[in-house]
Biopython code that builds the backbone (N, CA, C, O; Angstrom):
import numpy as np
from Bio.PDB.StructureBuilder import StructureBuilder

atoms = [
    (1, "MET", "N", (18.002, 5.741, -4.123)),
    (1, "MET", "CA", (19.114, 6.065, -4.980)),
    (1, "MET", "C", (19.082, 7.560, -5.273)),
    (1, "MET", "O", (18.026, 8.106, -5.593)),
    (2, "THR", "N", (20.215, 8.218, -5.168)),
    (2, "THR", "CA", (20.294, 9.655, -5.396)),
    (2, "THR", "C", (21.463, 9.950, -6.314)),
    (2, "THR", "O", (22.355, 9.121, -6.496)),
    (3, "ASP", "N", (21.447, 11.151, -6.893)),
    (3, "ASP", "CA", (22.576, 11.550, -7.719)),
    (3, "ASP", "C", (23.662, 12.150, -6.829)),
    (3, "ASP", "O", (23.552, 12.110, -5.603)),
    (4, "GLU", "N", (24.706, 12.705, -7.439)),
    (4, "GLU", "CA", (25.843, 13.239, -6.676)),
    (4, "GLU", "C", (25.456, 14.382, -5.750)),
    (4, "GLU", "O", (26.122, 14.604, -4.738)),
    (5, "LYS", "N", (24.399, 15.108, -6.073)),
    (5, "LYS", "CA", (23.979, 16.244, -5.261)),
    (5, "LYS", "C", (22.973, 15.835, -4.188)),
    (5, "LYS", "O", (22.480, 16.687, -3.449)),
    (6, "GLY", "N", (22.663, 14.542, -4.094)),
    (6, "GLY", "CA", (21.733, 14.074, -3.084)),
    (6, "GLY", "C", (20.281, 14.087, -3.519)),
    (6, "GLY", "O", (19.406, 13.695, -2.747)),
    (7, "ALA", "N", (20.004, 14.529, -4.736)),
    (7, "ALA", "CA", (18.630, 14.565, -5.233)),
    (7, "ALA", "C", (18.293, 13.217, -5.884)),
    (7, "ALA", "O", (19.161, 12.575, -6.475)),
    (8, "PRO", "N", (17.040, 12.798, -5.774)),
    (8, "PRO", "CA", (16.667, 11.553, -6.450)),
    (8, "PRO", "C", (16.788, 11.725, -7.962)),
    (8, "PRO", "O", (16.620, 12.831, -8.476)),
    (9, "PRO", "N", (17.080, 10.635, -8.680)),
    (9, "PRO", "CA", (17.213, 10.761, -10.134)),
    (9, "PRO", "C", (15.876, 11.157, -10.755)),
    (9, "PRO", "O", (14.809, 10.833, -10.235)),
    (10, "GLN", "N", (15.962, 11.862, -11.871)),
    (10, "GLN", "CA", (14.758, 12.306, -12.568)),
    (10, "GLN", "C", (14.046, 11.087, -13.150)),
    (10, "GLN", "O", (14.684, 10.198, -13.713)),
    (11, "ILE", "N", (12.747, 11.052, -13.012)),
    (11, "ILE", "CA", (11.938, 9.961, -13.540)),
    (11, "ILE", "C", (11.414, 10.370, -14.911)),
    (11, "ILE", "O", (10.782, 11.414, -15.071)),
    (12, "ASP", "N", (11.694, 9.515, -15.898)),
    (12, "ASP", "CA", (11.099, 9.730, -17.209)),
    (12, "ASP", "C", (10.150, 8.564, -17.490)),
    (12, "ASP", "O", (9.995, 7.676, -16.652)),
    (13, "PHE", "N", (9.525, 8.564, -18.645)),
    (13, "PHE", "CA", (8.533, 7.540, -18.948)),
    (13, "PHE", "C", (9.159, 6.149, -18.976)),
    (13, "PHE", "O", (8.563, 5.189, -18.488)),
    (14, "TYR", "N", (10.361, 6.036, -19.547)),
    (14, "TYR", "CA", (11.050, 4.741, -19.587)),
    (14, "TYR", "C", (11.327, 4.216, -18.174)),
    (14, "TYR", "O", (11.114, 3.036, -17.895)),
    (15, "THR", "N", (11.796, 5.081, -17.300)),
    (15, "THR", "CA", (12.096, 4.684, -15.927)),
    (15, "THR", "C", (10.823, 4.222, -15.218)),
    (15, "THR", "O", (10.834, 3.243, -14.472)),
    (16, "PHE", "N", (9.745, 4.928, -15.459)),
    (16, "PHE", "CA", (8.455, 4.564, -14.880)),
    (16, "PHE", "C", (8.023, 3.181, -15.359)),
    (16, "PHE", "O", (7.611, 2.345, -14.555)),
    (17, "LEU", "N", (8.117, 2.936, -16.679)),
    (17, "LEU", "CA", (7.748, 1.635, -17.221)),
    (17, "LEU", "C", (8.665, 0.536, -16.700)),
    (17, "LEU", "O", (8.208, -0.559, -16.372)),
    (18, "LEU", "N", (9.953, 0.829, -16.624)),
    (18, "LEU", "CA", (10.904, -0.155, -16.099)),
    (18, "LEU", "C", (10.603, -0.506, -14.649)),
    (18, "LEU", "O", (10.728, -1.662, -14.245)),
    (19, "SER", "N", (10.210, 0.481, -13.878)),
    (19, "SER", "CA", (9.869, 0.236, -12.481)),
    (19, "SER", "C", (8.677, -0.712, -12.377)),
    (19, "SER", "O", (8.714, -1.682, -11.619)),
    (20, "LEU", "N", (7.629, -0.434, -13.133)),
    (20, "LEU", "CA", (6.461, -1.309, -13.116)),
    (20, "LEU", "C", (6.804, -2.689, -13.673)),
    (20, "LEU", "O", (6.386, -3.710, -13.126)),
    (21, "GLY", "N", (7.565, -2.709, -14.762)),
    (21, "GLY", "CA", (7.958, -3.986, -15.355)),
    (21, "GLY", "C", (8.791, -4.816, -14.400)),
    (21, "GLY", "O", (8.599, -6.028, -14.303)),
    (22, "SER", "N", (9.715, -4.181, -13.693)),
    (22, "SER", "CA", (10.547, -4.892, -12.723)),
    (22, "SER", "C", (9.696, -5.503, -11.619)),
    (22, "SER", "O", (9.942, -6.630, -11.190)),
    (23, "SER", "N", (8.704, -4.765, -11.166)),
    (23, "SER", "CA", (7.788, -5.297, -10.149)),
    (23, "SER", "C", (7.069, -6.534, -10.669)),
    (23, "SER", "O", (6.932, -7.525, -9.953)),
    (24, "ALA", "N", (6.612, -6.474, -11.910)),
    (24, "ALA", "CA", (5.919, -7.626, -12.489)),
    (24, "ALA", "C", (6.852, -8.828, -12.600)),
    (24, "ALA", "O", (6.456, -9.953, -12.293)),
    (25, "PHE", "N", (8.095, -8.594, -13.040)),
    (25, "PHE", "CA", (9.064, -9.696, -13.142)),
    (25, "PHE", "C", (9.321, -10.319, -11.766)),
    (25, "PHE", "O", (9.437, -11.539, -11.647)),
    (26, "ILE", "N", (9.408, -9.492, -10.746)),
    (26, "ILE", "CA", (9.621, -9.994, -9.381)),
    (26, "ILE", "C", (8.425, -10.838, -8.948)),
    (26, "ILE", "O", (8.598, -11.932, -8.409)),
    (27, "HIS", "N", (7.210, -10.333, -9.182)),
    (27, "HIS", "CA", (6.005, -11.058, -8.782)),
    (27, "HIS", "C", (5.823, -12.357, -9.568)),
    (27, "HIS", "O", (5.219, -13.309, -9.074)),
    (28, "LEU", "N", (6.349, -12.388, -10.789)),
    (28, "LEU", "CA", (6.288, -13.617, -11.584)),
    (28, "LEU", "C", (7.341, -14.630, -11.140)),
    (28, "LEU", "O", (7.304, -15.795, -11.536)),
    (29, "GLY", "N", (8.276, -14.172, -10.316)),
    (29, "GLY", "CA", (9.346, -15.056, -9.871)),
    (29, "GLY", "C", (10.504, -15.117, -10.855)),
    (29, "GLY", "O", (11.383, -15.969, -10.725)),
    (30, "ASP", "N", (10.514, -14.223, -11.840)),
    (30, "ASP", "CA", (11.563, -14.207, -12.853)),
    (30, "ASP", "C", (12.706, -13.270, -12.503)),
    (30, "ASP", "O", (13.674, -13.157, -13.255)),
    (31, "ALA", "N", (12.598, -12.607, -11.379)),
    (31, "ALA", "CA", (13.668, -11.743, -10.867)),
    (31, "ALA", "C", (13.633, -11.870, -9.344)),
    (31, "ALA", "O", (12.558, -12.001, -8.759)),
    (32, "PRO", "N", (14.787, -11.831, -8.709)),
    (32, "PRO", "CA", (14.790, -11.954, -7.248)),
    (32, "PRO", "C", (14.180, -10.726, -6.592)),
    (32, "PRO", "O", (14.349, -9.603, -7.067)),
    (33, "HIS", "N", (13.481, -10.952, -5.511)),
    (33, "HIS", "CA", (12.913, -9.843, -4.742)),
    (33, "HIS", "C", (14.066, -9.112, -4.065)),
    (33, "HIS", "O", (14.931, -9.756, -3.472)),
    (34, "PRO", "N", (14.101, -7.781, -4.138)),
    (34, "PRO", "CA", (15.228, -7.046, -3.563)),
    (34, "PRO", "C", (15.390, -7.253, -2.059)),
    (34, "PRO", "O", (16.503, -7.144, -1.545)),
    (35, "ASP", "N", (14.318, -7.546, -1.354)),
    (35, "ASP", "CA", (14.399, -7.761, 0.092)),
    (35, "ASP", "C", (14.386, -9.238, 0.468)),
    (35, "ASP", "O", (14.407, -9.577, 1.651)),
    (36, "GLY", "N", (14.350, -10.119, -0.535)),
    (36, "GLY", "CA", (14.201, -11.537, -0.253)),
    (36, "GLY", "C", (15.498, -12.310, -0.191)),
    (36, "GLY", "O", (15.479, -13.539, -0.249)),
    (37, "GLY", "N", (16.612, -11.635, -0.075)),
    (37, "GLY", "CA", (17.879, -12.336, 0.004)),
    (37, "GLY", "C", (18.189, -13.107, -1.260)),
    (37, "GLY", "O", (18.842, -14.149, -1.209)),
    (38, "GLY", "N", (17.725, -12.604, -2.405)),
    (38, "GLY", "CA", (18.002, -13.248, -3.671)),
    (38, "GLY", "C", (16.984, -14.298, -4.073)),
    (38, "GLY", "O", (17.044, -14.824, -5.184)),
    (39, "GLU", "N", (16.047, -14.611, -3.181)),
    (39, "GLU", "CA", (15.072, -15.626, -3.541)),
    (39, "GLU", "C", (13.855, -14.955, -4.178)),
    (39, "GLU", "O", (13.507, -13.824, -3.840)),
    (40, "SER", "N", (13.219, -15.669, -5.101)),
    (40, "SER", "CA", (12.063, -15.091, -5.774)),
    (40, "SER", "C", (10.797, -15.404, -4.997)),
    (40, "SER", "O", (10.631, -16.508, -4.478)),
    (41, "LEU", "N", (9.925, -14.444, -4.922)),
    (41, "LEU", "CA", (8.660, -14.579, -4.198)),
    (41, "LEU", "C", (7.520, -14.413, -5.204)),
    (41, "LEU", "O", (7.159, -13.289, -5.551)),
    (42, "VAL", "N", (6.960, -15.511, -5.667)),
    (42, "VAL", "CA", (5.929, -15.479, -6.702)),
    (42, "VAL", "C", (4.602, -15.040, -6.104)),
    (42, "VAL", "O", (4.164, -15.557, -5.076)),
    (43, "ASN", "N", (3.969, -14.077, -6.767)),
    (43, "ASN", "CA", (2.632, -13.622, -6.409)),
    (43, "ASN", "C", (1.937, -13.279, -7.722)),
    (43, "ASN", "O", (2.040, -12.157, -8.217)),
    (44, "LEU", "N", (1.223, -14.268, -8.281)),
    (44, "LEU", "CA", (0.619, -14.087, -9.598)),
    (44, "LEU", "C", (-0.503, -13.052, -9.606)),
    (44, "LEU", "O", (-0.775, -12.439, -10.638)),
    (45, "VAL", "N", (-1.149, -12.859, -8.469)),
    (45, "VAL", "CA", (-2.203, -11.838, -8.391)),
    (45, "VAL", "C", (-1.581, -10.447, -8.582)),
    (45, "VAL", "O", (-2.083, -9.638, -9.362)),
    (46, "LEU", "N", (-0.491, -10.183, -7.864)),
    (46, "LEU", "CA", (0.174, -8.884, -8.009)),
    (46, "LEU", "C", (0.819, -8.738, -9.386)),
    (46, "LEU", "O", (0.859, -7.641, -9.942)),
    (47, "ALA", "N", (1.321, -9.842, -9.933)),
    (47, "ALA", "CA", (1.898, -9.793, -11.285)),
    (47, "ALA", "C", (0.825, -9.378, -12.284)),
    (47, "ALA", "O", (1.052, -8.493, -13.109)),
    (48, "LYS", "N", (-0.340, -10.012, -12.216)),
    (48, "LYS", "CA", (-1.425, -9.672, -13.148)),
    (48, "LYS", "C", (-1.883, -8.236, -12.966)),
    (48, "LYS", "O", (-2.148, -7.535, -13.942)),
    (49, "GLN", "N", (-1.975, -7.803, -11.730)),
    (49, "GLN", "CA", (-2.394, -6.430, -11.468)),
    (49, "GLN", "C", (-1.412, -5.434, -12.092)),
    (49, "GLN", "O", (-1.827, -4.443, -12.692)),
    (50, "THR", "N", (-0.137, -5.694, -11.952)),
    (50, "THR", "CA", (0.873, -4.799, -12.515)),
    (50, "THR", "C", (0.839, -4.831, -14.040)),
    (50, "THR", "O", (0.961, -3.788, -14.683)),
    (51, "ILE", "N", (0.677, -6.008, -14.618)),
    (51, "ILE", "CA", (0.560, -6.127, -16.077)),
    (51, "ILE", "C", (-0.678, -5.386, -16.562)),
    (51, "ILE", "O", (-0.635, -4.712, -17.590)),
    (52, "ASP", "N", (-1.766, -5.505, -15.837)),
    (52, "ASP", "CA", (-2.996, -4.788, -16.205)),
    (52, "ASP", "C", (-2.803, -3.273, -16.130)),
    (52, "ASP", "O", (-3.343, -2.538, -16.958)),
    (53, "ILE", "N", (-2.042, -2.806, -15.149)),
    (53, "ILE", "CA", (-1.753, -1.365, -15.044)),
    (53, "ILE", "C", (-0.965, -0.909, -16.270)),
    (53, "ILE", "O", (-1.253, 0.143, -16.841)),
    (54, "LEU", "N", (0.028, -1.701, -16.674)),
    (54, "LEU", "CA", (0.792, -1.360, -17.876)),
    (54, "LEU", "C", (-0.112, -1.362, -19.111)),
    (54, "LEU", "O", (0.034, -0.512, -19.989)),
    (55, "GLY", "N", (-1.040, -2.312, -19.179)),
    (55, "GLY", "CA", (-1.993, -2.352, -20.283)),
    (55, "GLY", "C", (-2.901, -1.132, -20.305)),
    (55, "GLY", "O", (-3.212, -0.596, -21.369)),
    (56, "MET", "N", (-3.323, -0.696, -19.120)),
    (56, "MET", "CA", (-4.139, 0.506, -19.026)),
    (56, "MET", "C", (-3.346, 1.728, -19.493)),
    (56, "MET", "O", (-3.867, 2.588, -20.203)),
    (57, "LEU", "N", (-2.080, 1.787, -19.083)),
    (57, "LEU", "CA", (-1.219, 2.890, -19.538)),
    (57, "LEU", "C", (-1.087, 2.890, -21.057)),
    (57, "LEU", "O", (-1.101, 3.946, -21.689)),
    (58, "GLU", "N", (-0.960, 1.702, -21.635)),
    (58, "GLU", "CA", (-0.856, 1.597, -23.091)),
    (58, "GLU", "C", (-2.088, 2.189, -23.758)),
    (58, "GLU", "O", (-1.975, 2.936, -24.730)),
    (59, "GLN", "N", (-3.277, 1.850, -23.231)),
    (59, "GLN", "CA", (-4.519, 2.358, -23.808)),
    (59, "GLN", "C", (-4.681, 3.864, -23.590)),
    (59, "GLN", "O", (-5.076, 4.590, -24.503)),
    (60, "LYS", "N", (-4.377, 4.323, -22.388)),
    (60, "LYS", "CA", (-4.592, 5.729, -22.044)),
    (60, "LYS", "C", (-3.575, 6.672, -22.691)),
    (60, "LYS", "O", (-3.844, 7.864, -22.835)),
    (61, "THR", "N", (-2.423, 6.153, -23.077)),
    (61, "THR", "CA", (-1.391, 7.012, -23.678)),
    (61, "THR", "C", (-1.337, 6.866, -25.195)),
    (61, "THR", "O", (-0.501, 7.492, -25.848)),
    (62, "LYS", "N", (-2.223, 6.042, -25.763)),
    (62, "LYS", "CA", (-2.219, 5.815, -27.215)),
    (62, "LYS", "C", (-2.290, 7.147, -27.960)),
    (62, "LYS", "O", (-3.172, 7.968, -27.708)),
    (63, "GLY", "N", (-1.360, 7.342, -28.868)),
    (63, "GLY", "CA", (-1.315, 8.577, -29.647)),
    (63, "GLY", "C", (-0.493, 9.684, -29.001)),
    (63, "GLY", "O", (-0.275, 10.728, -29.616)),
    (64, "ASN", "N", (-0.033, 9.473, -27.772)),
    (64, "ASN", "CA", (0.730, 10.495, -27.059)),
    (64, "ASN", "C", (2.171, 10.099, -26.794)),
    (64, "ASN", "O", (2.914, 10.850, -26.162)),
    (65, "LEU", "N", (2.575, 8.930, -27.269)),
    (65, "LEU", "CA", (3.936, 8.454, -27.035)),
    (65, "LEU", "C", (4.773, 8.597, -28.299)),
    (65, "LEU", "O", (4.248, 8.636, -29.412)),
    (66, "THR", "N", (6.077, 8.674, -28.102)),
    (66, "THR", "CA", (6.965, 8.617, -29.257)),
    (66, "THR", "C", (6.908, 7.192, -29.799)),
    (66, "THR", "O", (6.518, 6.279, -29.072)),
    (67, "PRO", "N", (7.286, 6.980, -31.052)),
    (67, "PRO", "CA", (7.304, 5.612, -31.578)),
    (67, "PRO", "C", (8.188, 4.678, -30.738)),
    (67, "PRO", "O", (7.864, 3.501, -30.576)),
    (68, "GLU", "N", (9.280, 5.188, -30.215)),
    (68, "GLU", "CA", (10.187, 4.383, -29.392)),
    (68, "GLU", "C", (9.526, 3.988, -28.072)),
    (68, "GLU", "O", (9.622, 2.839, -27.642)),
    (69, "GLU", "N", (8.852, 4.954, -27.431)),
    (69, "GLU", "CA", (8.149, 4.662, -26.177)),
    (69, "GLU", "C", (7.036, 3.651, -26.409)),
    (69, "GLU", "O", (6.849, 2.727, -25.617)),
    (70, "GLU", "N", (6.300, 3.833, -27.498)),
    (70, "GLU", "CA", (5.205, 2.934, -27.825)),
    (70, "GLU", "C", (5.720, 1.505, -28.041)),
    (70, "GLU", "O", (5.129, 0.548, -27.541)),
    (71, "LYS", "N", (6.801, 1.369, -28.773)),
    (71, "LYS", "CA", (7.384, 0.053, -29.052)),
    (71, "LYS", "C", (7.923, -0.578, -27.763)),
    (71, "LYS", "O", (7.757, -1.777, -27.539)),
    (72, "PHE", "N", (8.560, 0.222, -26.930)),
    (72, "PHE", "CA", (9.093, -0.280, -25.665)),
    (72, "PHE", "C", (7.969, -0.837, -24.794)),
    (72, "PHE", "O", (8.079, -1.943, -24.264)),
    (73, "LEU", "N", (6.900, -0.077, -24.648)),
    (73, "LEU", "CA", (5.764, -0.506, -23.838)),
    (73, "LEU", "C", (5.119, -1.756, -24.439)),
    (73, "LEU", "O", (4.768, -2.687, -23.715)),
    (74, "GLU", "N", (4.969, -1.772, -25.740)),
    (74, "GLU", "CA", (4.382, -2.931, -26.413)),
    (74, "GLU", "C", (5.230, -4.190, -26.173)),
    (74, "GLU", "O", (4.695, -5.246, -25.834)),
    (75, "ASN", "N", (6.534, -4.072, -26.350)),
    (75, "ASN", "CA", (7.425, -5.224, -26.143)),
    (75, "ASN", "C", (7.423, -5.688, -24.688)),
    (75, "ASN", "O", (7.425, -6.889, -24.416)),
    (76, "LEU", "N", (7.418, -4.747, -23.763)),
    (76, "LEU", "CA", (7.373, -5.080, -22.344)),
    (76, "LEU", "C", (6.101, -5.859, -22.024)),
    (76, "LEU", "O", (6.146, -6.870, -21.324)),
    (77, "LEU", "N", (4.976, -5.389, -22.535)),
    (77, "LEU", "CA", (3.704, -6.065, -22.275)),
    (77, "LEU", "C", (3.653, -7.455, -22.902)),
    (77, "LEU", "O", (3.165, -8.398, -22.280)),
    (78, "VAL", "N", (4.151, -7.586, -24.123)),
    (78, "VAL", "CA", (4.165, -8.905, -24.769)),
    (78, "VAL", "C", (4.978, -9.879, -23.927)),
    (78, "VAL", "O", (4.539, -11.002, -23.678)),
    (79, "ASP", "N", (6.153, -9.459, -23.491)),
    (79, "ASP", "CA", (7.021, -10.322, -22.698)),
    (79, "ASP", "C", (6.355, -10.697, -21.373)),
    (79, "ASP", "O", (6.330, -11.870, -20.999)),
    (80, "LEU", "N", (5.821, -9.714, -20.674)),
    (80, "LEU", "CA", (5.196, -9.985, -19.377)),
    (80, "LEU", "C", (3.953, -10.857, -19.510)),
    (80, "LEU", "O", (3.736, -11.759, -18.700)),
    (81, "ARG", "N", (3.141, -10.594, -20.520)),
    (81, "ARG", "CA", (1.927, -11.390, -20.708)),
    (81, "ARG", "C", (2.274, -12.839, -21.058)),
    (81, "ARG", "O", (1.627, -13.767, -20.573)),
    (82, "LEU", "N", (3.275, -13.028, -21.884)),
    (82, "LEU", "CA", (3.711, -14.376, -22.232)),
    (82, "LEU", "C", (4.199, -15.122, -20.990)),
    (82, "LEU", "O", (3.837, -16.278, -20.770)),
    (83, "ARG", "N", (5.013, -14.462, -20.194)),
    (83, "ARG", "CA", (5.510, -15.086, -18.962)),
    (83, "ARG", "C", (4.371, -15.409, -17.998)),
    (83, "ARG", "O", (4.375, -16.460, -17.357)),
    (84, "TYR", "N", (3.402, -14.510, -17.898)),
    (84, "TYR", "CA", (2.255, -14.743, -17.017)),
    (84, "TYR", "C", (1.467, -15.972, -17.480)),
    (84, "TYR", "O", (1.107, -16.823, -16.666)),
    (85, "VAL", "N", (1.203, -16.061, -18.773)),
    (85, "VAL", "CA", (0.465, -17.209, -19.307)),
    (85, "VAL", "C", (1.242, -18.498, -19.061)),
    (85, "VAL", "O", (0.659, -19.518, -18.693)),
    (86, "GLN", "N", (2.550, -18.452, -19.263)),
    (86, "GLN", "CA", (3.363, -19.642, -19.005)),
    (86, "GLN", "C", (3.275, -20.063, -17.544)),
    (86, "GLN", "O", (3.183, -21.254, -17.245)),
    (87, "LYS", "N", (3.302, -19.105, -16.641)),
    (87, "LYS", "CA", (3.245, -19.422, -15.202)),
    (87, "LYS", "C", (1.884, -19.966, -14.787)),
    (87, "LYS", "O", (1.794, -20.798, -13.885)),
    (88, "THR", "N", (0.833, -19.502, -15.440)),
    (88, "THR", "CA", (-0.513, -19.895, -15.012)),
    (88, "THR", "C", (-1.020, -21.128, -15.749)),
    (88, "THR", "O", (-2.022, -21.708, -15.333)),
    (89, "THR", "N", (-0.374, -21.542, -16.814)),
    (89, "THR", "CA", (-0.867, -22.699, -17.562)),
    (89, "THR", "C", (0.038, -23.917, -17.462)),
    (89, "THR", "O", (-0.409, -25.029, -17.743)),
    (90, "SER", "N", (1.288, -23.744, -17.073)),
    (90, "SER", "CA", (2.173, -24.902, -16.977)),
    (90, "SER", "C", (1.973, -25.593, -15.641)),
    (90, "SER", "O", (1.736, -24.936, -14.627)),
    (91, "PRO", "N", (2.068, -26.934, -15.637)),
    (91, "PRO", "CA", (1.938, -27.632, -14.353)),
    (91, "PRO", "C", (3.098, -27.278, -13.421)),
    (91, "PRO", "O", (4.245, -27.157, -13.851)),
    (92, "ARG", "N", (2.783, -27.119, -12.170)),
    (92, "ARG", "CA", (3.805, -26.773, -11.180)),
    (92, "ARG", "C", (4.555, -28.021, -10.790)),
    (92, "ARG", "O", (3.965, -29.073, -10.546)),
    (93, "SER", "N", (5.883, -27.885, -10.733)),
    (93, "SER", "CA", (6.665, -29.028, -10.278)),
    (93, "SER", "C", (6.823, -28.960, -8.773)),
    (93, "SER", "O", (7.042, -27.888, -8.209)),
    (94, "ALA", "N", (6.711, -30.094, -8.136)),
    (94, "ALA", "CA", (6.784, -30.135, -6.675)),
    (94, "ALA", "C", (8.205, -30.308, -6.202)),
    (94, "ALA", "O", (8.452, -30.363, -4.997)),
]
sb = StructureBuilder()
sb.init_structure("model")
sb.init_model(0)
sb.init_chain("A")
sb.init_seg("    ")
for serial, (resi, resn, name, xyz) in enumerate(atoms, 1):
    if name == "N":
        sb.init_residue(resn, " ", resi, " ")
    sb.init_atom(name, np.array(xyz, "f"), 0.0, 1.0, " ", f" {name:<3s}", serial, name[0])
structure = sb.get_structure()
């Protein structure tokens, strides 16, 4: 994706978090894979790895984020962790 001048859009912290969060949602099967023709491709190992990366970012950036960034990251992690636990603890339907 590029802007009108052909340059890629500027990446800010929110965009970075959204990118990682989107990957986690895809791996959890809660969003369609962009290359999967709309079908979700669940990979709980990659989902956990991405959630752990976001958790590491939360720890490493503590005290350096705006209150809004901190709240956004916190809410994203709560949502992703809850979804991960639901996926790993609920019985799978055949």
